[in-house]
VOTORLUM-176044 format. One record per residue: residue in three letters; x, y, z of N, C-alpha, C in turn. Coordinates in steps of 0.001 Angstrom, whole numbers, m for minus. Each point is the difference from the previous one (the first is absolute). Example, Ala and Ser with C-alpha at 12.3 -4.5 7.8 and 13.67 -1.06 7.14 Angstrom:
BEGIN
<"ALA" <13190 m5690 7800> <m890 1190 0> <900 1200 0>>;
<"SER" <m350 1050 m720> <820 1190 60> <m770 1090 730>>;
This chain:
BEGIN
<"MET" <32498 106726 144452> <417 226 m1382> <1448 433 m8>>;
<"ARG" <804 m596 m895> <1408 338 m90> <203 969 m1163>>;
<"PHE" <624 1130 302> <291 995 m1018> <1415 m174 m514>>;
<"PRO" <266 368 m1260> <1351 m141 m527> <960 916 732>>;
<"LYS" <1235 m463 104> <1009 751 725> <366 1279 m747>>;
<"TYR" <m45 m54 m1340> <364 1169 m802> <m1174 374 m909>>;
<"PRO" <m1030 632 548> <m1203 268 m790> <273 909 m1198>>;
<"LEU" <902 992 146> <246 919 m1100> <682 m719 m1162>>;
<"ALA" <964 m846 324> <700 m735 m1058> <m954 m936 m730>>;
<"LEU" <m898 m649 756> <m955 m907 m610> <m943 763 m930>>;
<"ALA" <m460 1158 493> <m920 792 m815> <659 441 m1298>>;
<"LEU" <1266 427 117> <700 432 m1201> <195 m1142 m984>>;
<"SER" <281 m1198 528> <202 m1137 m894> <m1275 m386 m706>>;
<"VAL" <m1127 100 690> <m1282 m322 m615> <m335 1002 m1090>>;
<"LEU" <257 1283 298> <m319 1039 m968> <897 m53 m1227>>;
<"SER" <1254 m435 225> <935 m2 m1124> <m179 m1201 m909>>;
<"THR" <m655 m1047 443> <m134 m1211 m801> <m743 233 m1317>>;
<"PRO" <m1149 672 1> <m678 237 m1279> <848 832 m965>>;
<"ALA" <712 1015 549> <832 831 m875> <1094 m819 m643>>;
<"PHE" <601 m934 759> <1055 m852 m547> <m550 m890 m1104>>;
<"ALA" <m1207 m503 219> <m607 m867 m1008> <m273 764 m1279>>;
<"GLN" <m342 1283 120> <m289 787 m1179> <1270 265 m812>>;
<"ASP" <1187 9 679> <1244 293 m690> <522 m1188 m791>>;
<"VAL" <m500 m1192 272> <473 m1188 m700> <m562 15 m1424>>;
<"LYS" <896 m76 m988> <m420 16 m1396> <m51 m1411 m560>>;
<"ASP" <m876 m183 m949> <m75 m1294 m668> <1283 m250 m778>>;
<"PRO" <479 m1229 m24> <1214 m294 m772> <m251 231 m1481>>;
<"PRO" <1027 360 m745> <m192 239 m1435> <m461 m1271 m696>>;
<"PRO" <m803 125 m1036> <m492 m1192 m704> <1151 m704 m703>>;
<"PRO" <m85 m1322 m140> <1089 m732 m668> <113 306 m1484>>;
<"ILE" <m1096 450 m602> <m1 319 m1432> <m432 1448 m194>>;
<"THR" <771 755 m763> <m342 1382 m303> <m124 184 m1512>>;
<"VAL" <m884 875 m392> <m220 313 m1409> <242 1489 m205>>;
<"SER" <837 331 m949> <291 1394 m304> <51 182 m1511>>;
<"GLY" <m124 1229 m436> <36 248 m1438> <98 1466 m304>>;
<"SER" <19 316 m1279> <91 1383 m439> <m523 122 m1423>>;
<"VAL" <m369 1217 m353> <m374 315 m1377> <546 1385 m289>>;
<"GLY" <513 198 m1217> <620 1278 m297> <24 322 m1479>>;
<"VAL" <437 1214 m281> <132 497 m1370> <1369 642 m133>>;
<"VAL" <728 m329 m1086> <1295 605 m274> <m4 598 m1398>>;
<"SER" <819 1023 m201> <43 665 m1302> <722 m836 m1045>>;
<"ASP" <799 m975 445> <731 m880 m917> <438 m1217 794>>;
<"TYR" <m298 m1191 m487> <419 m1227 673> <1405 m354 m494>>;
<"ARG" <990 216 864> <1381 m310 m326> <425 m1275 727>>;
<"PHE" <419 m999 m769> <504 m1250 554> <1494 m77 m305>>;
<"ARG" <809 149 1046> <1450 0 m151> <450 1048 m1010>>;
<"GLY" <m623 1159 104> <375 1145 m800> <m670 115 m1345>>;
<"VAL" <m692 m1031 m461> <m586 m24 m1337> <m1522 123 116>>;
<"SER" <m591 884 m807> <m1448 193 56> <m730 m1242 m493>>;
<"GLN" <m987 m430 763> <m851 m1115 m382> <m1397 455 m412>>;
<"SER" <m228 1310 64> <m1334 533 m321> <62 1025 m1123>>;
<"ASP" <1067 m69 m821> <152 913 m1137> <32 1450 464>>;
<"LYS" <604 221 1189> <114 1332 610> <m1356 633 251>>;
<"GLU" <m1009 m849 234> <m1345 476 307> <m382 m422 1416>>;
<"VAL" <m1145 484 440> <m485 m277 1350> <m298 m1486 176>>;
<"ALA" <314 m524 1192> <m295 m1398 336> <m748 m57 1330>>;
<"VAL" <m1002 m862 45> <m746 m273 1229> <488 m1330 543>>;
<"GLN" <375 m23 1282> <633 m1176 579> <m618 m336 1348>>;
<"GLY" <75 m1257 379> <m521 m394 1298> <432 m1394 369>>;
<"GLY" <m44 m283 1286> <404 m1321 456> <m572 m314 1360>>;
<"ILE" <110 m1265 381> <m475 m467 1301> <931 m1091 497>>;
<"THR" <251 m5 1313> <903 m976 613> <m672 m629 1210>>;
<"ILE" <123 m1310 106> <m482 m744 1164> <1223 m572 704>>;
<"ALA" <209 407 1256> <1192 m412 740> <m381 m774 1262>>;
<"HIS" <782 m1032 307> <m178 m790 1214> <1077 399 1000>>;
<"ASP" <m328 m103 1289> <977 430 1008> <1238 m894 50>>;
<"SER" <m20 m1120 m709> <1190 m841 m101> <1055 618 m907>>;
<"GLY" <m412 964 m841> <913 630 m933> <m342 m268 m1449>>;
<"PHE" <m834 m997 m271> <m374 m305 m1388> <m1061 988 m500>>;
<"TYR" <55 296 m1288> <m969 904 m579> <m235 m349 m1469>>;
<"VAL" <m1160 385 m503> <m336 m115 m1421> <m673 1297 m404>>;
<"GLY" <99 330 m1272> <m617 1232 m450> <m109 63 m1502>>;
<"THR" <m637 1040 m465> <m115 229 m1430> <62 1500 m249>>;
<"TRP" <475 380 m1193> <151 1408 m356> <m232 134 m1492>>;
<"GLY" <m633 1099 m431> <m293 161 m1413> <130 1431 m462>>;
<"SER" <196 166 m1317> <96 1321 m612> <m399 m105 m1465>>;
<"ASN" <m576 1074 m533> <m232 42 m1444> <1324 280 m714>>;
<"LEU" <97 m429 m1255> <1216 112 m792> <m315 640 m1348>>;
<"ALA" <1070 428 m689> <m122 500 m1368> <1382 12 m616>>;
<"GLY" <49 m81 m1320> <1280 87 m694> <927 m1156 333>>;
<"TRP" <1251 328 341> <1042 m993 283> <m433 m1013 1044>>;
<"GLY" <m724 438 1015> <m313 m866 1131> <m1057 m1045 m243>>;
<"THR" <m600 m44 m1193> <m1131 m896 m196> <376 m1461 m203>>;
<"PHE" <1271 m296 m248> <447 m1386 m114> <m870 m818 m960>>;
<"GLY" <m101 474 m1215> <m670 m797 m1015> <m1475 251 m146>>;
<"GLY" <m520 1110 503> <m1383 332 m256> <m849 237 1224>>;
<"ALA" <396 m509 1169> <m812 212 1193> <96 1447 452>>;
<"ASN" <m1088 520 524> <24 1355 549> <m93 m32 1516>>;
<"LEU" <385 m1144 590> <m88 m163 1444> <1154 m853 508>>;
<"GLU" <606 461 1076> <959 m828 744> <m651 m424 1305>>;
<"LEU" <51 m1282 293> <m560 m530 1239> <1058 m879 645>>;
<"ASP" <492 414 1168> <1050 m727 699> <m592 m786 1170>>;
<"VAL" <466 m1219 168> <m351 m822 1162> <1273 m201 815>>;
<"ILE" <m58 289 1283> <1192 39 842> <m197 m902 1206>>;
<"ALA" <1059 m732 369> <3 m810 1217> <1378 95 621>>;
<"GLY" <43 114 1334> <1298 148 630> <m39 m230 1494>>;
<"TYR" <1149 271 628> <158 m206 1440> <912 1083 557>>;
<"LYS" <m425 636 1080> <792 1019 684> <380 m495 1390>>;
<"ALA" <1260 285 372> <463 m412 1314> <1060 970 488>>;
<"PRO" <56 258 1310> <1072 865 519> <1352 m680 m164>>;
<"LEU" <1001 791 m317> <1357 m500 m161> <959 1039 554>>;
<"ALA" <716 m378 1069> <870 935 699> <m832 1219 404>>;
<"ASN" <381 1190 m452> <m761 1203 315> <m884 453 m1153>>;
<"GLY" <m203 m886 m963> <m790 353 m1167> <m1066 m1025 m303>>;
<"THR" <m443 m19 m1263> <m1053 m913 m442> <406 m632 m1321>>;
<"LEU" <m165 m1307 m90> <245 m728 m1244> <m1336 m348 m628>>;
<"ASP" <m123 291 m1273> <m1235 m242 m749> <358 m790 m1254>>;
<"VAL" <m489 m1233 m96> <278 m828 m1176> <m1333 m445 m591>>;
<"GLY" <m45 m105 m1333> <m1243 m402 m636> <157 m125 m1500>>;
<"VAL" <m1124 m36 m680> <m6 m130 m1450> <m1190 773 m559>>;
<"THR" <213 631 m1144> <m1065 722 m700> <m255 m666 m1343>>;
<"TRP" <m1265 m244 m292> <m396 m535 m1296> <m630 1143 m774>>;
<"TYR" <665 426 m1082> <m486 1097 m831> <m899 m581 m1093>>;
<"MET" <m1247 460 m36> <m950 m476 m987> <m507 1166 m844>>;
<"TYR" <m231 m287 m1287> <m502 994 m945> <m1207 m587 m717>>;
<"PRO" <m1174 22 661> <m1197 m624 m566> <m333 557 m1376>>;
<"GLY" <m304 m885 m928> <m359 417 m1338> <1171 257 m912>>;
<"GLY" <1225 m176 506> <1172 235 m819> <329 m1197 m877>>;
<"ALA" <1087 118 m752> <432 m1090 m867> <515 m1166 839>>;
<"ASP" <313 m1104 m667> <518 m1169 699> <1334 323 667>>;
<"GLU" <304 m727 1045> <1280 112 702> <267 1415 511>>;
<"THR" <m1015 631 577> <221 1332 564> <315 m51 1488>>;
<"ASP" <m538 m968 709> <119 m35 1452> <1362 m545 424>>;
<"PHE" <481 491 1137> <1240 m528 565> <m8 185 1515>>;
<"PHE" <864 m760 693> <81 117 1450> <1392 465 395>>;
<"GLU" <71 669 1170> <1249 615 438> <125 m105 1525>>;
<"PRO" <840 m881 513> <271 m30 1434> <774 1252 442>>;
<"TYR" <m130 340 1275> <692 1177 524> <384 m202 1455>>;
<"ALA" <968 813 441> <406 50 1404> <313 1452 338>>;
<"LYS" <m544 475 1117> <211 1379 428> <452 8 1460>>;
<"LEU" <1012 810 282> <492 162 1364> <m95 1475 353>>;
<"SER" <m758 309 1046> <m206 1390 389> <406 214 1447>>;
<"GLY" <395 1222 297> <400 380 1351> <71 1506 105>>;
<"THR" <424 486 1147> <82 1437 220> <1435 409 283>>;
<"ALA" <326 1222 m393> <1285 624 292> <m300 1443 368>>;
<"GLY" <m44 284 1299> <m421 1323 434> <m1438 234 m400>>;
<"PRO" <m305 1115 m661> <m1385 284 m395> <m412 m675 m1305>>;
<"ALA" <919 m713 m640> <m267 m570 m1316> <m398 m1467 95>>;
<"THR" <m945 m384 m849> <m346 m1402 m209> <614 m432 m1322>>;
<"LEU" <841 m1031 39> <736 m445 m1180> <m451 m1396 m400>>;
<"THR" <m103 m246 m1299> <m401 m1305 m522> <892 m386 m1168>>;
<"ALA" <561 m1195 73> <770 m570 m1104> <m783 m1180 m549>>;
<"SER" <m160 m60 m1336> <m853 m1014 m612> <702 m698 m1152>>;
<"VAL" <m324 m1283 m150> <465 m802 m1132> <m1213 m663 m618>>;
<"PHE" <m187 198 m1311> <m1077 m640 m748> <659 m836 m1104>>;
<"TYR" <m313 m1285 m14> <598 m841 m1037> <m1063 m878 m637>>;
<"ALA" <m244 231 m1291> <m941 m829 m763> <800 m1025 m791>>;
<"PRO" <m148 m1282 282> <735 m1019 m761> <m454 m44 m1452>>;
<"LYS" <707 m763 m805> <m260 m31 m1440> <m1454 m354 m308>>;
<"GLN" <m633 883 m805> <m1377 m192 m431> <m149 595 m1391>>;
<"GLN" <m931 m541 m770> <m158 456 m1372> <m493 1436 m73>>;
<"ALA" <m811 424 969> <m490 1378 m7> <1136 1005 127>>;
<"LEU" <1145 m433 543> <1152 876 164> <1046 m230 m1079>>;
<"GLY" <m325 m831 m992> <971 m394 m1007> <139 987 m1138>>;
<"LEU" <773 m415 m995> <279 819 m1165> <m942 m343 m1151>>;
<"TYR" <m331 1018 m759> <m773 m198 m1226> <855 m768 m1008>>;
<"THR" <m580 m996 m629> <716 m734 m1047> <m838 m32 m1260>>;
<"ARG" <653 100 m1128> <m713 m29 m1278> <m277 m1434 m428>>;
<"SER" <m1149 m205 m582> <m354 m1319 m505> <305 m51 m1495>>;
<"ALA" <m231 m1147 m581> <243 m146 m1439> <m984 812 m814>>;
<"THR" <m1167 269 577> <m1017 785 m693> <232 1484 263>>;
<"PRO" <104 830 m1038> <238 1432 203> <m1084 651 854>>;
<"PHE" <416 924 841> <m889 811 829> <m756 m823 1055>>;
<"VAL" <456 m1211 267> <m617 m816 1042> <1052 m302 1050>>;
<"ALA" <m319 281 1246> <965 m225 1073> <182 m1479 258>>;
<"GLY" <1220 m361 301> <292 m1375 373> <m356 m254 1454>>;
<"PRO" <343 m1169 514> <m384 m359 1364> <725 796 1060>>;
<"GLY" <1142 609 m329> <745 748 992> <855 m896 876>>;
<"THR" <869 610 765> <864 m725 917> <m441 273 1428>>;
<"SER" <559 m730 922> <m266 236 1421> <1190 731 605>>;
<"GLU" <m268 1078 726> <1045 783 642> <m397 271 1445>>;
<"ASP" <1002 379 812> <m276 370 1382> <143 1508 159>>;
<"ASN" <m289 498 1200> <98 1442 245> <340 235 1469>>;
<"LEU" <997 868 219> <435 360 1351> <m244 1486 216>>;
<"TYR" <m561 333 1163> <m199 1398 349> <436 211 1440>>;
<"LEU" <925 945 208> <484 370 1323> <m480 1401 326>>;
<"ALA" <m430 224 1241> <m561 1302 346> <379 400 1414>>;
<"GLY" <138 1305 178> <196 575 1329> <m972 1147 196>>;
<"ASP" <m651 54 1156> <m988 1033 285> <268 609 1370>>;
<"ALA" <m275 1283 109> <152 708 1268> <m1190 918 214>>;
<"ALA" <m450 89 1249> <m1104 896 354> <348 684 1318>>;
<"VAL" <m148 1319 34> <310 782 1198> <m1206 864 334>>;
<"ALA" <m603 m275 1143> <m1149 789 444> <498 1274 678>>;
<"ILE" <m555 1143 m394> <353 1273 621> <m786 135 1294>>;
<"PRO" <675 149 1139> <m696 62 1294> <m1046 1100 41>>;
<"THR" <m1086 m283 721> <m1120 922 219> <m599 517 m1305>>;
<"SER" <82 m811 m1042> <m604 385 m1273> <m559 m1246 m677>>;
<"PRO" <m904 167 m965> <m549 m1159 m718> <836 m396 m1211>>;
<"ILE" <1223 518 m106> <821 m182 m1195> <1049 m1088 210>>;
<"THR" <124 m877 m988> <1051 m1009 m30> <765 126 m1304>>;
<"LEU" <1310 207 93> <846 81 m1177> <410 m1408 m424>>;
<"LYS" <20 m253 m1313> <255 m1357 m476> <1001 13 m1146>>;
<"GLY" <789 m1059 m97> <936 m157 m1094> <91 m1457 m413>>;
<"HIS" <285 m240 m1280> <69 m1359 m533> <1057 m75 m1083>>;
<"ILE" <716 m1122 m43> <909 m280 m1103> <m100 m1483 m324>>;
<"GLY" <0 m325 m1301> <m134 m1393 m410> <900 m314 m1176>>;
<"TYR" <345 m1279 m123> <853 m462 m1095> <m620 m1244 m617>>;
<"SER" <m212 36 m1321> <m597 m1124 m720> <1036 m709 m854>>;
<"ASP" <m124 m1315 m82> <859 m812 m860> <m865 m1117 m565>>;
<"GLY" <m360 143 m1284> <m886 m996 m588> <80 m18 m1507>>;
<"ASN" <m1127 m290 m639> <m95 m147 m1441> <295 1317 m723>>;
<"PRO" <1090 88 m782> <334 1248 m698> <m674 88 m1366>>;
<"GLY" <m1254 337 m16> <m705 99 m1281> <m1471 m265 171>>;
<"LEU" <m671 m220 m1095> <m1430 m239 37> <m294 m1448 338>>;
<"GLY" <m946 m198 924> <m419 m1340 340> <m1010 m533 m995>>;
<"PRO" <m562 m1160 275> <m933 m623 m936> <m1274 801 m207>>;
<"ASN" <m286 958 891> <m1207 810 m143> <329 1461 m260>>;
<"GLY" <1199 258 m502> <370 1353 m377> <423 884 1143>>;
<"THR" <185 m571 1183> <427 775 1159> <1118 m741 710>>;
<"SER" <452 550 1131> <1047 m637 784> <6 605 1388>>;
<"VAL" <272 m815 1017> <98 517 1364> <1244 865 152>>;
<"ALA" <1063 m325 m728> <1236 788 m9> <300 390 m1444>>;
<"PRO" <m601 1091 m504> <41 315 m1438> <1380 m28 m635>>;
<"THR" <1000 576 649> <1339 54 m597> <955 m1010 623>>;
<"GLY" <m545 m951 726> <839 m1017 620> <471 402 1378>>;
<"LYS" <915 973 69> <516 490 1277> <m198 1514 64>>;
<"TYR" <m656 458 1048> <m186 1444 165> <m335 313 1454>>;
<"TRP" <139 1279 359> <m320 500 1336> <m1279 828 m64>>;
<"ASP" <m757 m33 1082> <m1124 928 171> <51 574 1404>>;
<"TRP" <m554 1186 170> <12 628 1317> <m1162 970 116>>;
<"SER" <m304 354 1238> <m1054 981 252> <238 660 1347>>;
<"VAL" <m439 1236 116> <m11 725 1273> <m1352 680 106>>;
<"GLY" <m517 73 1221> <m1309 606 154> <m394 144 1445>>;
<"ALA" <m1284 260 218> <m512 202 1347> <m1449 m446 83>>;
<"ASP" <m353 m545 1159> <m1380 m342 331> <m521 1005 1016>>;
<"VAL" <m1262 368 m146> <m690 823 994> <m1266 m745 392>>;
<"THR" <m138 m324 1272> <m1148 m776 471> <m1010 890 713>>;
<"TRP" <m1248 m315 m214> <m1105 669 685> <m1098 m1034 199>>;
<"LYS" <m217 m353 1282> <m928 m1064 349> <410 m1282 m742>>;
<"ASN" <m884 m543 m838> <361 m1229 m716> <466 273 m1421>>;
<"LEU" <266 1265 m322> <437 365 m1336> <1496 292 m28>>;
<"THR" <656 m406 m1075> <1407 302 m216> <165 655 m1358>>;
<"PHE" <557 1202 11> <296 732 m1232> <1495 m150 m291>>;
<"ASN" <344 m305 m1245> <1400 m223 m349> <374 800 m1232>>;
<"VAL" <1214 503 m5> <588 599 m1191> <1424 m527 m106>>;
<"SER" <384 m457 m1200> <1308 m611 m198> <593 414 m1339>>;
<"TYR" <1308 38 m25> <747 183 m1240> <601 m1352 m349>>;
<"VAL" <m293 m519 m1196> <409 m1346 m408> <855 105 m1265>>;
<"ASP" <1069 m816 m62> <869 49 m1170> <732 m1333 m137>>;
<"THR" <619 m212 m1162> <857 m1160 m269> <1251 489 m717>>;
<"ASP" <994 m900 m141> <1189 363 m766> <m59 m560 m1424>>;
<"ILE" <m1194 m378 m461> <m164 m468 m1377> <127 1197 m936>>;
<"SER" <978 m43 m863> <258 1131 m895> <m994 15 m1156>>;
<"ALA" <m58 1153 m674> <m881 124 m1172> <424 m975 m1083>>;
<"ARG" <1298 m234 m120> <506 m935 m1009> <m446 m1422 309>>;
<"GLU" <69 m389 1280> <m449 m1342 378> <m1498 m150 m204>>;
<"ALA" <m757 1036 354> <m1449 m54 m171> <m392 m61 m1466>>;
<"ALA" <779 682 m849> <m313 15 m1432> <72 m1391 m603>>;
<"TYR" <849 m854 565> <131 m1367 m506> <m1307 m779 154>>;
<"LEU" <m806 388 978> <m1247 m723 287> <m1239 779 m435>>;
<"GLN" <183 1010 m822> <m1153 750 m498> <m696 m794 m1106>>;
<"PRO" <m1318 164 m153> <m853 930 742> <m535 m567 1311>>;
<"ASN" <383 m1247 323> <m566 m634 1200> <275 791 1272>>;
<"LEU" <1259 438 163> <394 668 1239> <m243 1513 m109>>;
<"ALA" <m1215 364 m355> <m353 1414 m140> <m1487 173 249>>;
<"LYS" <m370 1198 357> <m1410 332 133> <m656 m103 m1374>>;
<"THR" <m1238 m440 m21> <m665 m204 m1292> <m123 1296 m796>>;
<"THR" <6 1129 698> <m66 1293 m692> <1367 649 m118>>;
<"GLY" <1061 m765 315> <1354 533 m100> <576 363 1352>>;
<"GLY" <1320 m94 113> <660 343 1255> <433 m1247 756>>;
<"SER" <1076 142 776> <563 m1122 731> <m831 m352 1223>>;
<"ILE" <m69 m1287 313> <m679 m450 1217> <1006 m436 1054>>;
<"VAL" <1295 277 m243> <1035 m367 967> <765 1217 504>>;
<"GLY" <m358 1181 m473> <693 1213 387> <m511 566 1307>>;
<"PRO" <597 1115 456> <m400 595 1279> <m1431 518 m30>>;
<"THR" <m670 m158 1120> <m1382 473 102> <m359 223 1444>>;
<"ALA" <m1001 819 229> <m569 184 1328> <m1295 m801 79>>;
<"VAL" <m137 m774 1055> <m1189 m825 204> <m686 458 1278>>;
<"ILE" <m1283 257 m83> <m787 368 1184> <m1089 m1042 183>>;
<"GLY" <m407 m185 1249> <m1033 m990 267> <m624 197 1371>>;
<"VAL" <m1144 m626 181> <m682 1 1280> <m524 m1403 258>>;
<"THR" <162 m466 1242> <m399 m1354 373> <m812 51 1277>>;
<"ALA" <m1085 m762 20> <m836 m121 1201> <171 m1409 560>>;
<"ALA" <370 m88 1249> <189 m1294 666> <m1259 m377 775>>;
<"PHE" <m257 m1287 78> <m1149 m475 779> <353 m1312 694>>;
């Protein structure tokens, strides 16, 4: 019988083989599904309340492929200004593609905004492009959203019949945004900041609302996220540069149904559960 020249080495290799096999992990699946559901004290879209300064329940789901393509949907209840002609629900359908670019990530796609049960010509689509990267401890994102000319974004026009809206015009809308997030080391806290600029329809649209109420305005917010397991708690200060005089031009539409501005400074709190 011939014995191995290095019995100890052979024994060690045999013993280590099962351990090595246990360390091998399955490759990630090509398709992943993620989502969230949350509650906020006020649904602010580009600085303007879409829930009449009341509580909103929101949620969404995203299906992503490892190639970079993804599709998703997101929804929220609405009230007041945000109802777009009578609907009390916003339902967004999203499709896009993410890819690494230099030391960051490029994200391009399109969002279709739907308002089920609303008046005619409420829905519109908006392509977007986002470029994100890091600078020291900060994650920075620059975004461009451009909705081409559509009737839902157009101007209200009077018809020959009194008190009856005309067909309206088609207008476009541009939104530029910058976002920053800084995670505080050894803590569950992330500081966040946002600034945005809107350029669109200056006045009431065909359904008594507008994505850019005064045409051109700025919005901004500062706040913080606190994470615990799959929960994220957020508090933010949100404001716009829309003056009381500009808002008065669009009253009573651009106001809370019980009075008060829906474009002024406010604190928004919320909690979101990810799954």
